[in-house]
mmCIF entry with sequence, helices, sheets and N, C-alpha, C, O atoms, coordinates in Angstrom:
data_MODEL
# 
_entry.id   MODEL 
# 
_entity.id                         1 
_entity.type                       polymer 
_entity.pdbx_number_of_molecules   1 
# 
_entity_poly.entity_id                      1 
_entity_poly.type                           'polypeptide(L)' 
_entity_poly.nstd_linkage                   no 
_entity_poly.nstd_monomer                   no 
_entity_poly.pdbx_seq_one_letter_code       DKDGDGQITTKELGTVMRSLGQNPSESELQDMINEVDADNNGTIDF 
_entity_poly.pdbx_seq_one_letter_code_can   DKDGDGQITTKELGTVMRSLGQNPSESELQDMINEVDADNNGTIDF 
_entity_poly.pdbx_strand_id                 A 
# 
loop_
_entity_poly_seq.entity_id 
_entity_poly_seq.num 
_entity_poly_seq.mon_id 
_entity_poly_seq.hetero 
1 1  ASP n 
1 2  LYS n 
1 3  ASP n 
1 4  GLY n 
1 5  ASP n 
1 6  GLY n 
1 7  GLN n 
1 8  ILE n 
1 9  THR n 
1 10 THR n 
1 11 LYS n 
1 12 GLU n 
1 13 LEU n 
1 14 GLY n 
1 15 THR n 
1 16 VAL n 
1 17 MET n 
1 18 ARG n 
1 19 SER n 
1 20 LEU n 
1 21 GLY n 
1 22 GLN n 
1 23 ASN n 
1 24 PRO n 
1 25 SER n 
1 26 GLU n 
1 27 SER n 
1 28 GLU n 
1 29 LEU n 
1 30 GLN n 
1 31 ASP n 
1 32 MET n 
1 33 ILE n 
1 34 ASN n 
1 35 GLU n 
1 36 VAL n 
1 37 ASP n 
1 38 ALA n 
1 39 ASP n 
1 40 ASN n 
1 41 ASN n 
1 42 GLY n 
1 43 THR n 
1 44 ILE n 
1 45 ASP n 
1 46 PHE n 
# 
_struct_asym.id          A 
_struct_asym.entity_id   1 
# 
loop_
_struct_conf.conf_type_id 
_struct_conf.id 
_struct_conf.pdbx_PDB_helix_id 
_struct_conf.beg_label_comp_id 
_struct_conf.beg_label_asym_id 
_struct_conf.beg_label_seq_id 
_struct_conf.pdbx_beg_PDB_ins_code 
_struct_conf.end_label_comp_id 
_struct_conf.end_label_asym_id 
_struct_conf.end_label_seq_id 
_struct_conf.pdbx_end_PDB_ins_code 
_struct_conf.beg_auth_comp_id 
_struct_conf.beg_auth_asym_id 
_struct_conf.beg_auth_seq_id 
_struct_conf.end_auth_comp_id 
_struct_conf.end_auth_asym_id 
_struct_conf.end_auth_seq_id 
_struct_conf.pdbx_PDB_helix_class 
_struct_conf.details 
_struct_conf.pdbx_PDB_helix_length 
HELX_P HELX_P1 AA1 THR A 10 ? SER A 19 ? THR A 10 SER A 19 1 ? 10 
HELX_P HELX_P2 AA2 GLU A 26 ? VAL A 36 ? GLU A 26 VAL A 36 1 ? 11 
# 
_struct_conf_type.id          HELX_P 
_struct_conf_type.criteria    ? 
_struct_conf_type.reference   ? 
# 
_struct_sheet.id               AA1 
_struct_sheet.type             ? 
_struct_sheet.number_strands   2 
_struct_sheet.details          ? 
# 
_struct_sheet_order.sheet_id     AA1 
_struct_sheet_order.range_id_1   1 
_struct_sheet_order.range_id_2   2 
_struct_sheet_order.offset       ? 
_struct_sheet_order.sense        anti-parallel 
# 
loop_
_struct_sheet_range.sheet_id 
_struct_sheet_range.id 
_struct_sheet_range.beg_label_comp_id 
_struct_sheet_range.beg_label_asym_id 
_struct_sheet_range.beg_label_seq_id 
_struct_sheet_range.pdbx_beg_PDB_ins_code 
_struct_sheet_range.end_label_comp_id 
_struct_sheet_range.end_label_asym_id 
_struct_sheet_range.end_label_seq_id 
_struct_sheet_range.pdbx_end_PDB_ins_code 
_struct_sheet_range.beg_auth_comp_id 
_struct_sheet_range.beg_auth_asym_id 
_struct_sheet_range.beg_auth_seq_id 
_struct_sheet_range.end_auth_comp_id 
_struct_sheet_range.end_auth_asym_id 
_struct_sheet_range.end_auth_seq_id 
AA1 1 GLN A 7  ? ILE A 8  ? GLN A 7  ILE A 8  
AA1 2 ILE A 44 ? ASP A 45 ? ILE A 44 ASP A 45 
# 
loop_
_atom_site.group_PDB 
_atom_site.id 
_atom_site.type_symbol 
_atom_site.label_atom_id 
_atom_site.label_alt_id 
_atom_site.label_comp_id 
_atom_site.label_asym_id 
_atom_site.label_entity_id 
_atom_site.label_seq_id 
_atom_site.pdbx_PDB_ins_code 
_atom_site.Cartn_x 
_atom_site.Cartn_y 
_atom_site.Cartn_z 
_atom_site.occupancy 
_atom_site.B_iso_or_equiv 
_atom_site.pdbx_formal_charge 
_atom_site.auth_seq_id 
_atom_site.auth_comp_id 
_atom_site.auth_asym_id 
_atom_site.auth_atom_id 
_atom_site.pdbx_PDB_model_num 
ATOM 1   N N  . ASP A 1 1  ? -11.027 -10.531 1.906   1.00 0.00 ? 1  ASP A N  1 
ATOM 2   C CA . ASP A 1 1  ? -11.647 -9.802  3.001   1.00 0.00 ? 1  ASP A CA 1 
ATOM 3   C C  . ASP A 1 1  ? -11.590 -10.667 4.258   1.00 0.00 ? 1  ASP A C  1 
ATOM 4   O O  . ASP A 1 1  ? -12.573 -11.305 4.635   1.00 0.00 ? 1  ASP A O  1 
ATOM 5   N N  . LYS A 1 2  ? -10.459 -10.676 4.878   1.00 0.00 ? 2  LYS A N  1 
ATOM 6   C CA . LYS A 1 2  ? -10.219 -11.580 6.005   1.00 0.00 ? 2  LYS A CA 1 
ATOM 7   C C  . LYS A 1 2  ? -11.189 -11.376 7.170   1.00 0.00 ? 2  LYS A C  1 
ATOM 8   O O  . LYS A 1 2  ? -11.626 -12.347 7.788   1.00 0.00 ? 2  LYS A O  1 
ATOM 9   N N  . ASP A 1 3  ? -11.526 -10.125 7.471   1.00 0.00 ? 3  ASP A N  1 
ATOM 10  C CA . ASP A 1 3  ? -12.391 -9.886  8.630   1.00 0.00 ? 3  ASP A CA 1 
ATOM 11  C C  . ASP A 1 3  ? -13.881 -9.821  8.287   1.00 0.00 ? 3  ASP A C  1 
ATOM 12  O O  . ASP A 1 3  ? -14.706 -9.591  9.171   1.00 0.00 ? 3  ASP A O  1 
ATOM 13  N N  . GLY A 1 4  ? -14.233 -10.019 7.023   1.00 0.00 ? 4  GLY A N  1 
ATOM 14  C CA . GLY A 1 4  ? -15.632 -10.104 6.625   1.00 0.00 ? 4  GLY A CA 1 
ATOM 15  C C  . GLY A 1 4  ? -16.401 -8.803  6.652   1.00 0.00 ? 4  GLY A C  1 
ATOM 16  O O  . GLY A 1 4  ? -17.630 -8.817  6.727   1.00 0.00 ? 4  GLY A O  1 
ATOM 17  N N  . ASP A 1 5  ? -15.700 -7.663  6.592   1.00 0.00 ? 5  ASP A N  1 
ATOM 18  C CA . ASP A 1 5  ? -16.401 -6.380  6.670   1.00 0.00 ? 5  ASP A CA 1 
ATOM 19  C C  . ASP A 1 5  ? -16.809 -5.813  5.312   1.00 0.00 ? 5  ASP A C  1 
ATOM 20  O O  . ASP A 1 5  ? -17.346 -4.707  5.238   1.00 0.00 ? 5  ASP A O  1 
ATOM 21  N N  . GLY A 1 6  ? -16.557 -6.566  4.233   1.00 0.00 ? 6  GLY A N  1 
ATOM 22  C CA . GLY A 1 6  ? -16.948 -6.111  2.906   1.00 0.00 ? 6  GLY A CA 1 
ATOM 23  C C  . GLY A 1 6  ? -15.970 -5.152  2.266   1.00 0.00 ? 6  GLY A C  1 
ATOM 24  O O  . GLY A 1 6  ? -16.276 -4.541  1.242   1.00 0.00 ? 6  GLY A O  1 
ATOM 25  N N  . GLN A 1 7  ? -14.786 -5.011  2.864   1.00 0.00 ? 7  GLN A N  1 
ATOM 26  C CA . GLN A 1 7  ? -13.777 -4.111  2.331   1.00 0.00 ? 7  GLN A CA 1 
ATOM 27  C C  . GLN A 1 7  ? -12.421 -4.803  2.324   1.00 0.00 ? 7  GLN A C  1 
ATOM 28  O O  . GLN A 1 7  ? -12.132 -5.640  3.179   1.00 0.00 ? 7  GLN A O  1 
ATOM 29  N N  . ILE A 1 8  ? -11.591 -4.440  1.342   1.00 0.00 ? 8  ILE A N  1 
ATOM 30  C CA . ILE A 1 8  ? -10.215 -4.923  1.303   1.00 0.00 ? 8  ILE A CA 1 
ATOM 31  C C  . ILE A 1 8  ? -9.313  -3.729  1.563   1.00 0.00 ? 8  ILE A C  1 
ATOM 32  O O  . ILE A 1 8  ? -9.338  -2.745  0.824   1.00 0.00 ? 8  ILE A O  1 
ATOM 33  N N  . THR A 1 9  ? -8.521  -3.825  2.615   1.00 0.00 ? 9  THR A N  1 
ATOM 34  C CA . THR A 1 9  ? -7.602  -2.752  2.995   1.00 0.00 ? 9  THR A CA 1 
ATOM 35  C C  . THR A 1 9  ? -6.226  -3.004  2.387   1.00 0.00 ? 9  THR A C  1 
ATOM 36  O O  . THR A 1 9  ? -5.977  -4.059  1.804   1.00 0.00 ? 9  THR A O  1 
ATOM 37  N N  . THR A 1 10 ? -5.338  -2.023  2.531   1.00 0.00 ? 10 THR A N  1 
ATOM 38  C CA . THR A 1 10 ? -3.968  -2.221  2.046   1.00 0.00 ? 10 THR A CA 1 
ATOM 39  C C  . THR A 1 10 ? -3.306  -3.372  2.792   1.00 0.00 ? 10 THR A C  1 
ATOM 40  O O  . THR A 1 10 ? -2.517  -4.114  2.207   1.00 0.00 ? 10 THR A O  1 
ATOM 41  N N  . LYS A 1 11 ? -3.613  -3.529  4.065   1.00 0.00 ? 11 LYS A N  1 
ATOM 42  C CA . LYS A 1 11 ? -3.031  -4.631  4.843   1.00 0.00 ? 11 LYS A CA 1 
ATOM 43  C C  . LYS A 1 11 ? -3.469  -5.978  4.273   1.00 0.00 ? 11 LYS A C  1 
ATOM 44  O O  . LYS A 1 11 ? -2.645  -6.873  4.086   1.00 0.00 ? 11 LYS A O  1 
ATOM 45  N N  . GLU A 1 12 ? -4.755  -6.121  4.000   1.00 0.00 ? 12 GLU A N  1 
ATOM 46  C CA . GLU A 1 12 ? -5.270  -7.379  3.453   1.00 0.00 ? 12 GLU A CA 1 
ATOM 47  C C  . GLU A 1 12 ? -4.727  -7.632  2.052   1.00 0.00 ? 12 GLU A C  1 
ATOM 48  O O  . GLU A 1 12 ? -4.362  -8.760  1.721   1.00 0.00 ? 12 GLU A O  1 
ATOM 49  N N  . LEU A 1 13 ? -4.671  -6.593  1.230   1.00 0.00 ? 13 LEU A N  1 
ATOM 50  C CA . LEU A 1 13 ? -4.131  -6.739  -0.119  1.00 0.00 ? 13 LEU A CA 1 
ATOM 51  C C  . LEU A 1 13 ? -2.655  -7.123  -0.059  1.00 0.00 ? 13 LEU A C  1 
ATOM 52  O O  . LEU A 1 13 ? -2.197  -7.963  -0.834  1.00 0.00 ? 13 LEU A O  1 
ATOM 53  N N  . GLY A 1 14 ? -1.915  -6.510  0.858   1.00 0.00 ? 14 GLY A N  1 
ATOM 54  C CA . GLY A 1 14 ? -0.498  -6.830  1.019   1.00 0.00 ? 14 GLY A CA 1 
ATOM 55  C C  . GLY A 1 14 ? -0.284  -8.280  1.401   1.00 0.00 ? 14 GLY A C  1 
ATOM 56  O O  . GLY A 1 14 ? 0.641   -8.922  0.905   1.00 0.00 ? 14 GLY A O  1 
ATOM 57  N N  . THR A 1 15 ? -1.124  -8.802  2.275   1.00 0.00 ? 15 THR A N  1 
ATOM 58  C CA . THR A 1 15 ? -1.026  -10.202 2.686   1.00 0.00 ? 15 THR A CA 1 
ATOM 59  C C  . THR A 1 15 ? -1.197  -11.126 1.491   1.00 0.00 ? 15 THR A C  1 
ATOM 60  O O  . THR A 1 15 ? -0.444  -12.086 1.327   1.00 0.00 ? 15 THR A O  1 
ATOM 61  N N  . VAL A 1 16 ? -2.185  -10.835 0.661   1.00 0.00 ? 16 VAL A N  1 
ATOM 62  C CA . VAL A 1 16 ? -2.434  -11.652 -0.532  1.00 0.00 ? 16 VAL A CA 1 
ATOM 63  C C  . VAL A 1 16 ? -1.262  -11.547 -1.504  1.00 0.00 ? 16 VAL A C  1 
ATOM 64  O O  . VAL A 1 16 ? -0.788  -12.560 -2.020  1.00 0.00 ? 16 VAL A O  1 
ATOM 65  N N  . MET A 1 17 ? -0.799  -10.339 -1.750  1.00 0.00 ? 17 MET A N  1 
ATOM 66  C CA . MET A 1 17 ? 0.306   -10.139 -2.695  1.00 0.00 ? 17 MET A CA 1 
ATOM 67  C C  . MET A 1 17 ? 1.565   -10.869 -2.232  1.00 0.00 ? 17 MET A C  1 
ATOM 68  O O  . MET A 1 17 ? 2.253   -11.493 -3.040  1.00 0.00 ? 17 MET A O  1 
ATOM 69  N N  . ARG A 1 18 ? 1.871   -10.793 -0.935  1.00 0.00 ? 18 ARG A N  1 
ATOM 70  C CA . ARG A 1 18 ? 3.057   -11.486 -0.414  1.00 0.00 ? 18 ARG A CA 1 
ATOM 71  C C  . ARG A 1 18 ? 2.908   -12.996 -0.511  1.00 0.00 ? 18 ARG A C  1 
ATOM 72  O O  . ARG A 1 18 ? 3.894   -13.700 -0.730  1.00 0.00 ? 18 ARG A O  1 
ATOM 73  N N  . SER A 1 19 ? 1.691   -13.506 -0.352  1.00 0.00 ? 19 SER A N  1 
ATOM 74  C CA . SER A 1 19 ? 1.476   -14.951 -0.482  1.00 0.00 ? 19 SER A CA 1 
ATOM 75  C C  . SER A 1 19 ? 1.692   -15.410 -1.922  1.00 0.00 ? 19 SER A C  1 
ATOM 76  O O  . SER A 1 19 ? 1.923   -16.592 -2.175  1.00 0.00 ? 19 SER A O  1 
ATOM 77  N N  . LEU A 1 20 ? 1.617   -14.467 -2.863  1.00 0.00 ? 20 LEU A N  1 
ATOM 78  C CA . LEU A 1 20 ? 1.843   -14.764 -4.279  1.00 0.00 ? 20 LEU A CA 1 
ATOM 79  C C  . LEU A 1 20 ? 3.284   -14.468 -4.701  1.00 0.00 ? 20 LEU A C  1 
ATOM 80  O O  . LEU A 1 20 ? 3.608   -14.503 -5.888  1.00 0.00 ? 20 LEU A O  1 
ATOM 81  N N  . GLY A 1 21 ? 4.143   -14.178 -3.724  1.00 0.00 ? 21 GLY A N  1 
ATOM 82  C CA . GLY A 1 21 ? 5.555   -13.964 -4.014  1.00 0.00 ? 21 GLY A CA 1 
ATOM 83  C C  . GLY A 1 21 ? 5.932   -12.537 -4.363  1.00 0.00 ? 21 GLY A C  1 
ATOM 84  O O  . GLY A 1 21 ? 7.067   -12.278 -4.762  1.00 0.00 ? 21 GLY A O  1 
ATOM 85  N N  . GLN A 1 22 ? 5.002   -11.612 -4.219  1.00 0.00 ? 22 GLN A N  1 
ATOM 86  C CA . GLN A 1 22 ? 5.284   -10.199 -4.493  1.00 0.00 ? 22 GLN A CA 1 
ATOM 87  C C  . GLN A 1 22 ? 5.626   -9.497  -3.182  1.00 0.00 ? 22 GLN A C  1 
ATOM 88  O O  . GLN A 1 22 ? 5.316   -10.005 -2.105  1.00 0.00 ? 22 GLN A O  1 
ATOM 89  N N  . ASN A 1 23 ? 6.261   -8.341  -3.271  1.00 0.00 ? 23 ASN A N  1 
ATOM 90  C CA . ASN A 1 23 ? 6.589   -7.581  -2.069  1.00 0.00 ? 23 ASN A CA 1 
ATOM 91  C C  . ASN A 1 23 ? 6.338   -6.086  -2.310  1.00 0.00 ? 23 ASN A C  1 
ATOM 92  O O  . ASN A 1 23 ? 7.280   -5.294  -2.346  1.00 0.00 ? 23 ASN A O  1 
ATOM 93  N N  . PRO A 1 24 ? 5.062   -5.704  -2.473  1.00 0.00 ? 24 PRO A N  1 
ATOM 94  C CA . PRO A 1 24 ? 4.753   -4.303  -2.756  1.00 0.00 ? 24 PRO A CA 1 
ATOM 95  C C  . PRO A 1 24 ? 4.933   -3.420  -1.521  1.00 0.00 ? 24 PRO A C  1 
ATOM 96  O O  . PRO A 1 24 ? 4.734   -3.865  -0.391  1.00 0.00 ? 24 PRO A O  1 
ATOM 97  N N  . SER A 1 25 ? 5.311   -2.170  -1.755  1.00 0.00 ? 25 SER A N  1 
ATOM 98  C CA . SER A 1 25 ? 5.405   -1.203  -0.662  1.00 0.00 ? 25 SER A CA 1 
ATOM 99  C C  . SER A 1 25 ? 3.993   -0.745  -0.285  1.00 0.00 ? 25 SER A C  1 
ATOM 100 O O  . SER A 1 25 ? 3.035   -0.993  -1.017  1.00 0.00 ? 25 SER A O  1 
ATOM 101 N N  . GLU A 1 26 ? 3.879   -0.084  0.848   1.00 0.00 ? 26 GLU A N  1 
ATOM 102 C CA . GLU A 1 26 ? 2.583   0.451   1.277   1.00 0.00 ? 26 GLU A CA 1 
ATOM 103 C C  . GLU A 1 26 ? 2.052   1.435   0.233   1.00 0.00 ? 26 GLU A C  1 
ATOM 104 O O  . GLU A 1 26 ? 0.854   1.466   -0.049  1.00 0.00 ? 26 GLU A O  1 
ATOM 105 N N  . SER A 1 27 ? 2.941   2.227   -0.330  1.00 0.00 ? 27 SER A N  1 
ATOM 106 C CA . SER A 1 27 ? 2.553   3.189   -1.360  1.00 0.00 ? 27 SER A CA 1 
ATOM 107 C C  . SER A 1 27 ? 2.019   2.485   -2.606  1.00 0.00 ? 27 SER A C  1 
ATOM 108 O O  . SER A 1 27 ? 1.020   2.913   -3.183  1.00 0.00 ? 27 SER A O  1 
ATOM 109 N N  . GLU A 1 28 ? 2.679   1.418   -3.016  1.00 0.00 ? 28 GLU A N  1 
ATOM 110 C CA . GLU A 1 28 ? 2.218   0.652   -4.180  1.00 0.00 ? 28 GLU A CA 1 
ATOM 111 C C  . GLU A 1 28 ? 0.855   0.026   -3.916  1.00 0.00 ? 28 GLU A C  1 
ATOM 112 O O  . GLU A 1 28 ? -0.007  0.012   -4.794  1.00 0.00 ? 28 GLU A O  1 
ATOM 113 N N  . LEU A 1 29 ? 0.664   -0.491  -2.709  1.00 0.00 ? 29 LEU A N  1 
ATOM 114 C CA . LEU A 1 29 ? -0.627  -1.081  -2.353  1.00 0.00 ? 29 LEU A CA 1 
ATOM 115 C C  . LEU A 1 29 ? -1.728  -0.025  -2.402  1.00 0.00 ? 29 LEU A C  1 
ATOM 116 O O  . LEU A 1 29 ? -2.818  -0.280  -2.913  1.00 0.00 ? 29 LEU A O  1 
ATOM 117 N N  . GLN A 1 30 ? -1.437  1.155   -1.871  1.00 0.00 ? 30 GLN A N  1 
ATOM 118 C CA . GLN A 1 30 ? -2.430  2.228   -1.884  1.00 0.00 ? 30 GLN A CA 1 
ATOM 119 C C  . GLN A 1 30 ? -2.743  2.646   -3.310  1.00 0.00 ? 30 GLN A C  1 
ATOM 120 O O  . GLN A 1 30 ? -3.898  2.921   -3.633  1.00 0.00 ? 30 GLN A O  1 
ATOM 121 N N  . ASP A 1 31 ? -1.733  2.696   -4.166  1.00 0.00 ? 31 ASP A N  1 
ATOM 122 C CA . ASP A 1 31 ? -1.961  3.031   -5.575  1.00 0.00 ? 31 ASP A CA 1 
ATOM 123 C C  . ASP A 1 31 ? -2.872  2.003   -6.238  1.00 0.00 ? 31 ASP A C  1 
ATOM 124 O O  . ASP A 1 31 ? -3.754  2.366   -7.017  1.00 0.00 ? 31 ASP A O  1 
ATOM 125 N N  . MET A 1 32 ? -2.664  0.718   -5.932  1.00 0.00 ? 32 MET A N  1 
ATOM 126 C CA . MET A 1 32 ? -3.504  -0.345  -6.504  1.00 0.00 ? 32 MET A CA 1 
ATOM 127 C C  . MET A 1 32 ? -4.955  -0.169  -6.071  1.00 0.00 ? 32 MET A C  1 
ATOM 128 O O  . MET A 1 32 ? -5.873  -0.281  -6.884  1.00 0.00 ? 32 MET A O  1 
ATOM 129 N N  . ILE A 1 33 ? -5.153  0.107   -4.793  1.00 0.00 ? 33 ILE A N  1 
ATOM 130 C CA . ILE A 1 33 ? -6.512  0.293   -4.277  1.00 0.00 ? 33 ILE A CA 1 
ATOM 131 C C  . ILE A 1 33 ? -7.140  1.539   -4.896  1.00 0.00 ? 33 ILE A C  1 
ATOM 132 O O  . ILE A 1 33 ? -8.311  1.523   -5.274  1.00 0.00 ? 33 ILE A O  1 
ATOM 133 N N  . ASN A 1 34 ? -6.368  2.614   -4.999  1.00 0.00 ? 34 ASN A N  1 
ATOM 134 C CA . ASN A 1 34 ? -6.907  3.863   -5.554  1.00 0.00 ? 34 ASN A CA 1 
ATOM 135 C C  . ASN A 1 34 ? -7.411  3.690   -6.978  1.00 0.00 ? 34 ASN A C  1 
ATOM 136 O O  . ASN A 1 34 ? -8.342  4.382   -7.391  1.00 0.00 ? 34 ASN A O  1 
ATOM 137 N N  . GLU A 1 35 ? -6.814  2.780   -7.730  1.00 0.00 ? 35 GLU A N  1 
ATOM 138 C CA . GLU A 1 35 ? -7.233  2.553   -9.118  1.00 0.00 ? 35 GLU A CA 1 
ATOM 139 C C  . GLU A 1 35 ? -8.663  2.026   -9.220  1.00 0.00 ? 35 GLU A C  1 
ATOM 140 O O  . GLU A 1 35 ? -9.336  2.263   -10.223 1.00 0.00 ? 35 GLU A O  1 
ATOM 141 N N  . VAL A 1 36 ? -9.135  1.314   -8.193  1.00 0.00 ? 36 VAL A N  1 
ATOM 142 C CA . VAL A 1 36 ? -10.473 0.713   -8.250  1.00 0.00 ? 36 VAL A CA 1 
ATOM 143 C C  . VAL A 1 36 ? -11.391 1.163   -7.109  1.00 0.00 ? 36 VAL A C  1 
ATOM 144 O O  . VAL A 1 36 ? -12.478 0.613   -6.933  1.00 0.00 ? 36 VAL A O  1 
ATOM 145 N N  . ASP A 1 37 ? -10.959 2.151   -6.343  1.00 0.00 ? 37 ASP A N  1 
ATOM 146 C CA . ASP A 1 37 ? -11.721 2.644   -5.196  1.00 0.00 ? 37 ASP A CA 1 
ATOM 147 C C  . ASP A 1 37 ? -12.795 3.624   -5.668  1.00 0.00 ? 37 ASP A C  1 
ATOM 148 O O  . ASP A 1 37 ? -12.535 4.820   -5.801  1.00 0.00 ? 37 ASP A O  1 
ATOM 149 N N  . ALA A 1 38 ? -13.991 3.115   -5.919  1.00 0.00 ? 38 ALA A N  1 
ATOM 150 C CA . ALA A 1 38 ? -15.069 3.913   -6.510  1.00 0.00 ? 38 ALA A CA 1 
ATOM 151 C C  . ALA A 1 38 ? -15.522 5.073   -5.623  1.00 0.00 ? 38 ALA A C  1 
ATOM 152 O O  . ALA A 1 38 ? -15.857 6.139   -6.139  1.00 0.00 ? 38 ALA A O  1 
ATOM 153 N N  . ASP A 1 39 ? -15.539 4.889   -4.294  1.00 0.00 ? 39 ASP A N  1 
ATOM 154 C CA . ASP A 1 39 ? -16.048 5.947   -3.420  1.00 0.00 ? 39 ASP A CA 1 
ATOM 155 C C  . ASP A 1 39 ? -14.945 6.701   -2.672  1.00 0.00 ? 39 ASP A C  1 
ATOM 156 O O  . ASP A 1 39 ? -15.227 7.495   -1.775  1.00 0.00 ? 39 ASP A O  1 
ATOM 157 N N  . ASN A 1 40 ? -13.700 6.450   -3.045  1.00 0.00 ? 40 ASN A N  1 
ATOM 158 C CA . ASN A 1 40 ? -12.546 7.161   -2.477  1.00 0.00 ? 40 ASN A CA 1 
ATOM 159 C C  . ASN A 1 40 ? -12.446 7.080   -0.954  1.00 0.00 ? 40 ASN A C  1 
ATOM 160 O O  . ASN A 1 40 ? -12.077 8.055   -0.298  1.00 0.00 ? 40 ASN A O  1 
ATOM 161 N N  . ASN A 1 41 ? -12.779 5.902   -0.392  1.00 0.00 ? 41 ASN A N  1 
ATOM 162 C CA . ASN A 1 41 ? -12.662 5.739   1.055   1.00 0.00 ? 41 ASN A CA 1 
ATOM 163 C C  . ASN A 1 41 ? -11.378 5.013   1.457   1.00 0.00 ? 41 ASN A C  1 
ATOM 164 O O  . ASN A 1 41 ? -11.168 4.732   2.637   1.00 0.00 ? 41 ASN A O  1 
ATOM 165 N N  . GLY A 1 42 ? -10.518 4.708   0.479   1.00 0.00 ? 42 GLY A N  1 
ATOM 166 C CA . GLY A 1 42 ? -9.233  4.086   0.778   1.00 0.00 ? 42 GLY A CA 1 
ATOM 167 C C  . GLY A 1 42 ? -9.254  2.575   0.842   1.00 0.00 ? 42 GLY A C  1 
ATOM 168 O O  . GLY A 1 42 ? -8.249  1.956   1.191   1.00 0.00 ? 42 GLY A O  1 
ATOM 169 N N  . THR A 1 43 ? -10.391 1.967   0.508   1.00 0.00 ? 43 THR A N  1 
ATOM 170 C CA . THR A 1 43 ? -10.500 0.510   0.496   1.00 0.00 ? 43 THR A CA 1 
ATOM 171 C C  . THR A 1 43 ? -11.238 0.075   -0.764  1.00 0.00 ? 43 THR A C  1 
ATOM 172 O O  . THR A 1 43 ? -11.858 0.885   -1.452  1.00 0.00 ? 43 THR A O  1 
ATOM 173 N N  . ILE A 1 44 ? -11.157 -1.221  -1.053  1.00 0.00 ? 44 ILE A N  1 
ATOM 174 C CA . ILE A 1 44 ? -11.960 -1.799  -2.130  1.00 0.00 ? 44 ILE A CA 1 
ATOM 175 C C  . ILE A 1 44 ? -13.213 -2.366  -1.480  1.00 0.00 ? 44 ILE A C  1 
ATOM 176 O O  . ILE A 1 44 ? -13.126 -3.256  -0.634  1.00 0.00 ? 44 ILE A O  1 
ATOM 177 N N  . ASP A 1 45 ? -14.363 -1.861  -1.864  1.00 0.00 ? 45 ASP A N  1 
ATOM 178 C CA . ASP A 1 45 ? -15.640 -2.304  -1.290  1.00 0.00 ? 45 ASP A CA 1 
ATOM 179 C C  . ASP A 1 45 ? -16.307 -3.307  -2.218  1.00 0.00 ? 45 ASP A C  1 
ATOM 180 O O  . ASP A 1 45 ? -16.233 -3.191  -3.441  1.00 0.00 ? 45 ASP A O  1 
ATOM 181 N N  . PHE A 1 46 ? -16.962 -4.297  -1.611  1.00 0.00 ? 46 PHE A N  1 
ATOM 182 C CA . PHE A 1 46 ? -17.745 -5.245  -2.414  1.00 0.00 ? 46 PHE A CA 1 
ATOM 183 C C  . PHE A 1 46 ? -18.905 -5.762  -1.618  1.00 0.00 ? 46 PHE A C  1 
ATOM 184 O O  . PHE A 1 46 ? -19.685 -6.573  -2.119  1.00 0.00 ? 46 PHE A O  1 
# 
């Protein structure tokens, strides 16, 4: 959560994934978030 707002967006998730040597598409990132997005707002909340 780079900006400290309590949410992880596809942009933030993509940054982490690329730093780990992965290159997911925007669609793949959204699919990953959708798997754990409890309130269906398009982000991972914590």
